[in-house]
C-alpha positions as MATLAB code, in Angstrom:
seq = 'XXXXXXXXXXXXXXXXXXXXXXXXXXXXXXXXXXXXXXXXXXXXXXXXXXXXXXXXXXXXXXXXXXXXXXXXXXXXXXXXXXXXXXXXXXXXXXXXXXXXXXXXXXXXXXXXXXXXXXXXXXXXXXXXXXXXXXXXXXXXXXXXXXXXXXXXXXXXXXXXXXXXXXXXXXXXXXXXXXXXXXXXXXXXXXXXXXXXXXXXXXXXXXXXXXXXXXXXXXXXXXXXXXXXXXXXXXXXXXXXXXXXXXXXXXXXXXXXXXXXXXXXXXXXXXXXXXXXXX';
ca = [
      -0.126   -0.118    0.101;
       1.406    3.522   -0.998;
       0.146    6.745    0.990;
       0.791   10.284   -0.879;
      -0.263   13.539    0.162;
      -0.757   16.579   -2.558;
      -2.383   19.891   -2.464;
      -5.511   20.115   -4.639;
      -8.999   22.088   -4.714;
      -7.824   24.433   -1.765;
      -6.780   21.695    0.600;
      -4.650   18.491    1.234;
      -5.588   15.129   -0.254;
      -4.133   12.089    1.357;
      -4.618    8.979   -0.814;
      -3.993    5.310    0.004;
      -3.426    3.101   -3.113;
      -2.063    0.117   -4.296;
       1.108    1.653   -6.017;
       2.530    4.719   -7.273;
       0.906    4.498  -10.715;
      -2.628    4.193   -8.971;
      -1.588    7.294   -6.874;
      -0.793    9.169  -10.263;
      -4.036    8.155  -11.632;
      -5.819    9.674   -8.526;
      -3.667   13.013   -8.738;
      -4.754   13.424  -12.535;
      -8.512   12.745  -11.656;
      -8.331   15.186   -8.869;
      -6.852   17.947  -11.195;
      -9.623   17.322  -13.974;
     -12.119   17.580  -11.097;
     -10.692   20.807   -9.965;
     -10.477   22.364  -13.447;
     -14.120   21.277  -13.904;
     -15.882   22.148  -10.708;
     -13.944   25.005   -9.111;
     -15.245   28.793   -9.233;
     -11.877   29.830   -8.729;
     -10.722   28.697  -12.335;
     -11.993   31.115  -14.764;
     -12.705   28.670  -17.675;
     -13.939   25.833  -15.440;
     -17.335   24.501  -16.327;
     -18.768   25.891  -13.196;
     -17.507   29.352  -13.974;
     -19.076   29.056  -17.367;
     -22.154   28.008  -15.717;
     -22.434   30.726  -13.441;
     -21.595   33.382  -16.169;
     -24.166   32.132  -18.490;
     -27.196   31.285  -16.183;
     -28.204   28.374  -18.181;
     -26.106   25.604  -19.686;
     -26.029   22.395  -20.968;
     -23.589   20.349  -18.643;
     -21.148   17.488  -18.911;
     -22.044   13.978  -17.666;
     -19.799   14.664  -14.438;
     -21.296   18.045  -13.654;
     -24.721   16.377  -14.237;
     -23.673   13.697  -11.794;
     -22.711   16.139   -9.059;
     -25.617   18.459   -9.439;
     -27.922   15.475   -9.315;
     -26.434   14.487   -6.052;
     -26.533   18.068   -4.621;
     -30.218   18.360   -5.548;
     -31.124   15.046   -3.934;
     -29.216   16.098   -0.630;
     -30.755   19.693   -0.727;
     -33.959   17.711   -0.547;
     -32.886   15.451    2.062;
     -31.753   18.187    4.450;
     -34.838   20.389    4.021;
     -32.605   23.056    1.816;
     -30.197   23.557    4.652;
     -27.393   21.991    2.486;
     -27.597   24.405   -0.720;
     -25.039   24.950   -3.492;
     -26.814   27.917   -4.526;
     -25.506   30.507   -2.045;
     -22.493   31.205   -4.082;
     -23.324   35.046   -4.678;
     -23.794   35.440   -1.004;
     -20.479   33.544   -0.053;
     -18.734   36.007   -2.480;
     -20.767   39.140   -1.211;
     -19.425   38.496    2.403;
     -15.828   38.303    0.979;
     -14.873   34.962   -0.011;
     -14.307   35.796   -3.605;
     -10.910   34.386   -4.165;
      -8.981   31.435   -3.010;
      -9.061   31.598    0.733;
      -5.226   32.751    1.155;
      -6.102   35.752   -0.554;
      -9.455   36.821    1.192;
      -8.847   40.174    3.008;
     -11.066   41.862    5.858;
     -13.816   44.126    4.506;
     -15.560   47.200    5.993;
     -18.883   46.014    4.699;
     -20.061   43.161    2.757;
     -20.594   43.859   -0.900;
     -24.149   43.705   -2.280;
     -27.209   42.432   -0.840;
     -28.275   38.862   -0.224;
     -28.929   37.282   -3.963;
     -31.086   34.327   -4.910;
     -30.284   30.783   -4.435;
     -32.495   29.022   -6.715;
     -31.398   26.829   -9.402;
     -32.811   23.614  -11.162;
     -31.259   20.626  -13.396;
     -33.470   19.353  -15.975;
     -31.935   16.379  -17.775;
     -28.619   17.861  -19.205;
     -29.489   21.620  -18.639;
     -28.932   23.571  -15.530;
     -30.588   27.006  -15.188;
     -29.806   29.518  -12.476;
     -32.369   32.366  -11.219;
     -31.069   35.856  -11.658;
     -28.377   36.533   -9.290;
     -27.645   32.949   -8.224;
     -24.265   31.613   -8.313;
     -23.354   27.861   -7.690;
     -20.536   27.133   -5.173;
     -19.763   23.600   -5.194;
     -17.159   23.688   -2.382;
     -17.004   20.741   -0.130;
     -19.361   18.563   -2.261;
     -16.786   18.677   -5.057;
     -14.116   17.198   -2.767;
     -16.474   14.631   -1.635;
     -17.602   13.824   -5.040;
     -13.956   13.004   -6.302;
     -13.343   11.099   -3.243;
     -16.156    8.801   -3.712;
     -15.109    8.497   -7.402;
     -11.671    7.480   -6.620;
     -12.669    4.785   -4.164;
     -15.938    3.487   -5.937;
     -13.907    3.289   -9.215;
     -11.271    1.172   -7.551;
      -8.246    3.604   -7.753;
      -7.811    4.046   -4.073;
      -8.858    2.374   -0.876;
      -8.891    5.459    1.418;
      -8.877    9.151    0.064;
      -9.304   12.128    2.422;
      -9.877   15.654    1.013;
      -9.097   17.878    3.786;
     -10.643   15.477    6.219;
     -13.622   14.647    4.011;
     -12.977   11.026    3.563;
     -14.050    7.902    1.708;
     -13.103    4.437    2.785;
     -13.215    0.814    1.801;
     -11.103   -0.082    4.612;
     -13.395   -2.080    7.153;
     -11.180   -1.482   10.095;
     -11.005    2.431    9.837;
     -11.543    4.458   12.801;
     -10.973    8.362   12.615;
     -10.016   10.540   15.389;
     -11.975   13.816   15.153;
     -10.475   16.895   16.605;
     -12.049   19.981   18.023;
     -11.372   23.625   17.069;
      -8.240   23.680   19.161;
      -6.833   20.667   17.512;
      -7.533   18.452   20.587;
      -9.227   15.025   20.460;
     -12.815   14.961   20.458;
     -14.027   11.533   19.439;
     -12.861    8.365   17.767;
     -15.374    7.683   15.095;
     -15.788    4.153   13.343;
     -15.950    4.841    9.693;
     -15.113    1.354    8.031;
     -16.607    1.038    4.536;
     -18.189    4.518    4.391;
     -17.390    8.155    4.620;
     -16.765   10.783    7.183;
     -16.928   14.612    6.691;
     -16.445   17.579    8.916;
     -17.822   21.106    8.842;
     -16.343   23.725   10.728;
     -17.061   27.404   11.164;
     -13.548   28.024   12.888;
     -11.329   27.128   10.149;
     -11.891   29.953    7.372;
     -12.681   33.168    9.142;
     -12.175   36.920    8.442;
     -13.564   40.225    9.634;
     -16.472   42.184    7.776;
     -17.629   45.302    9.415;
     -15.445   44.585   12.700;
     -17.142   41.264   13.285;
     -15.522   37.814   12.456;
     -17.526   35.895    9.676;
     -16.872   32.669    8.078;
     -17.640   30.808    4.999;
     -20.649   28.553    5.804;
     -23.680   30.786    4.516;
     -26.865   29.691    6.011;
     -29.269   29.711    2.870;
     -32.289   30.531    5.083;
     -30.574   33.899    6.118;
     -27.923   34.252    3.296;
     -25.399   35.293    5.932;
     -22.709   33.391    7.688;
     -24.510   30.997   10.137;
     -25.085   31.787   13.581;
     -24.697   28.789   15.233;
     -23.437   27.614   18.895;
     -21.908   24.685   16.856;
     -18.169   25.157   16.068;
     -17.927   21.998   14.083;
     -19.919   19.091   13.122;
     -18.747   15.743   11.843;
     -21.011   13.013   10.409;
     -20.605    9.477    8.949;
     -22.373    7.981    5.868;
     -22.166    5.769    3.234;
     -20.688    8.177    0.800;
     -18.221   11.487    0.976;
     -21.132   13.602   -0.649;
     -23.406   12.458    1.867;
     -21.312   12.939    4.863;
     -20.466   16.380    3.738;
     -24.181   17.459    3.280;
     -24.914   15.824    6.771;
     -22.162   17.736    8.617;
     -23.004   20.992    7.009;
     -26.786   20.502    7.746;
     -26.072   19.476   11.521;
     -23.827   22.666   11.854;
     -26.431   25.092   10.489;
     -29.490   23.761   12.191;
     -27.461   24.592   15.458;
     -29.293   23.082   18.725;
     -31.554   20.986   16.626;
     -28.773   19.442   14.326;
     -28.047   16.177   16.216;
     -31.774   15.376   16.948;
     -32.610   15.875   13.128;
     -29.508   13.563   12.313;
     -30.564   10.826   14.763;
     -33.749   10.725   12.659;
     -32.070   10.260    9.226;
     -31.499    6.655    8.498;
     -28.745    7.666    5.938;
     -26.716    9.333    8.563;
     -24.895    6.434   10.530;
     -23.492    8.715   13.358;
     -22.431   12.195   14.121;
     -20.938   14.547   16.647;
     -21.054   18.160   17.362;
     -18.465   20.521   19.079;
     -20.165   23.307   20.837;
     -18.837   26.782   21.192;
     -17.980   25.982   24.966;
     -15.936   22.934   23.780;
     -18.242   20.445   24.844;
     -18.688   17.271   22.465;
     -22.155   15.798   21.695;
     -23.395   12.905   19.488;
     -26.250   11.036   18.027;
     -27.452    8.029   19.889;
     -25.499    5.549   17.743;
     -22.079    4.381   19.575;
     -19.002    5.753   18.928;
     -15.357    4.487   19.699;
     -14.185    5.194   23.052;
];
């Protein structure tokens, strides 16, 4: 087994694969995904969609948009890829390393409505799609499901076919929070403490709540969820965080979420009723 780490899609990928040639294939496929799905690549397919407002999409874009629409429905709209205009308006308008503090947000909350019909995606006026975390989960799923790797972690959003895999989840200070069994499945973490900056002398973060089109006001600092796929885990973790005090109770009632934990603003760690490793 060969393990490699490399930067891509604004984070660090860790890939466990059979040999160096498999690692190289994974790096190539991640690069292709980044050039297709990134809003920071001016000629990416996503940038062209956001610029046109309506477009015929590639099979890969159709795949990720289909999953996004399904997860939007499953989370009652809490997970939503249509908040890109608001994310940009609050200042996350370039790769995070170049984000700067602002005196005020730019513009007013824009529409988040979008739809996919067949091969055509249509955005309402003012809507921009931000594939963000779901793109990392999508490519992690593809690499594992297509047999290129046994474990792929994209900045902590992870897909695995290792039945023994247990992942240590850390809190906002980097301390141990819980050991989470993943096995053949996926885990993702959503955090409002990692990517922050100042707007109007207040600290804001990149997780926009589609209900308010503002950075989420929630007592949850981070949420982690285990599901069958990385895209599902990504949507679940984000929904739990945005739902705040109701997030874990909601997750407990979702059969597609295997288990979940949330780190509160005061450092306390809470979980769903499903057992975690000690």
